[in-house]
C-alpha positions as CSV (number, residue, x, y, z in Angstrom):
1,M,-15.1,16.7,-7.4
2,R,-15.6,14.4,-10.2
3,M,-16.4,10.6,-9.7
4,K,-13.0,9.7,-10.9
5,G,-11.4,12.0,-8.3
6,K,-13.6,10.7,-5.5
7,F,-12.6,7.2,-6.4
8,I,-8.8,8.0,-6.5
9,E,-9.0,9.7,-3.2
10,L,-11.1,6.8,-1.6
11,F,-8.2,4.4,-2.9
12,G,-5.7,6.8,-1.3
13,W,-7.4,6.6,2.0
14,Y,-7.6,2.7,1.7
15,G,-3.9,2.9,1.0
16,T,-3.2,4.8,4.2
17,C,-5.3,2.5,6.4
18,A,-4.1,-0.7,4.8
19,I,-0.3,0.3,5.6
20,I,-1.3,1.5,9.1
21,L,-3.1,-1.9,9.6
22,A,-0.2,-3.9,8.3
23,Y,2.2,-2.0,10.6
24,A,-0.1,-2.4,13.7
25,S,-0.7,-5.9,13.1
26,I,3.0,-7.0,13.2
27,S,3.7,-4.5,15.9
28,F,1.2,-6.2,18.1
29,N,2.0,-9.8,16.9
30,Y,-1.3,-10.3,15.2
31,I,0.5,-11.4,12.1
32,S,4.2,-11.8,11.1
33,P,6.2,-10.2,8.5
34,T,6.4,-13.3,6.6
35,D,2.5,-13.6,6.5
36,P,1.2,-12.9,3.0
37,T,-1.6,-10.7,4.6
38,Y,1.2,-8.4,5.8
39,Q,2.7,-8.2,2.3
40,L,-0.6,-7.8,0.4
41,L,-1.8,-5.0,2.8
42,N,1.5,-3.2,2.1
43,L,1.3,-3.8,-1.6
44,T,-2.3,-2.7,-2.2
45,G,-1.8,0.1,0.4
46,A,1.1,1.5,-1.5
47,L,-0.7,1.2,-4.8
48,G,-3.6,3.3,-3.4
49,I,-1.3,6.1,-2.2
50,V,0.7,5.9,-5.5
51,M,-2.6,6.4,-7.6
52,E,-3.6,9.4,-5.5
53,T,-0.3,11.0,-5.3
54,L,0.3,10.6,-9.0
55,Y,-3.2,12.1,-9.6
56,K,-2.3,15.2,-7.6
57,K,1.1,15.3,-9.1
58,D,2.9,14.9,-5.7
59,Y,5.9,12.8,-6.8
60,Q,8.1,12.3,-3.6
61,P,5.4,10.1,-1.8
62,A,4.6,8.5,-5.2
63,V,8.3,7.4,-5.6
64,L,8.6,6.2,-2.0
65,N,5.1,3.9,-2.5
66,I,6.2,2.7,-5.8
67,I,9.4,1.3,-4.0
68,W,7.1,0.1,-1.2
69,A,4.9,-1.6,-3.6
70,V,7.8,-3.3,-5.5
71,V,9.2,-4.7,-2.1
72,G,5.8,-6.1,-1.2
73,L,5.4,-7.7,-4.7
74,I,8.8,-9.4,-4.5
75,A,8.2,-10.7,-1.0
76,L,4.7,-12.1,-2.2
77,I,6.5,-13.6,-5.2
78,K,9.3,-15.1,-3.1
79,M,6.7,-16.6,-0.7
80,F,4.9,-18.4,-3.2
81,S,7.7,-19.8,-5.4
């Protein structure tokens, strides 16, 4: 696998871990859904998955995670405006 492919796969794994960490963090009351950390983990996690799924031409999870990232971005913008 080329270096670009390895980086993309690593970012995809980061995305998966970030979203799971965000979910676990609110589920166990470590952070709240209104915490910017939660939204940032969701946003960056979704972008990681988008990058990998588009690279692999797997469009259904790409679309889902584009929407997930947009929701996270809007939430962050609302928090800081």
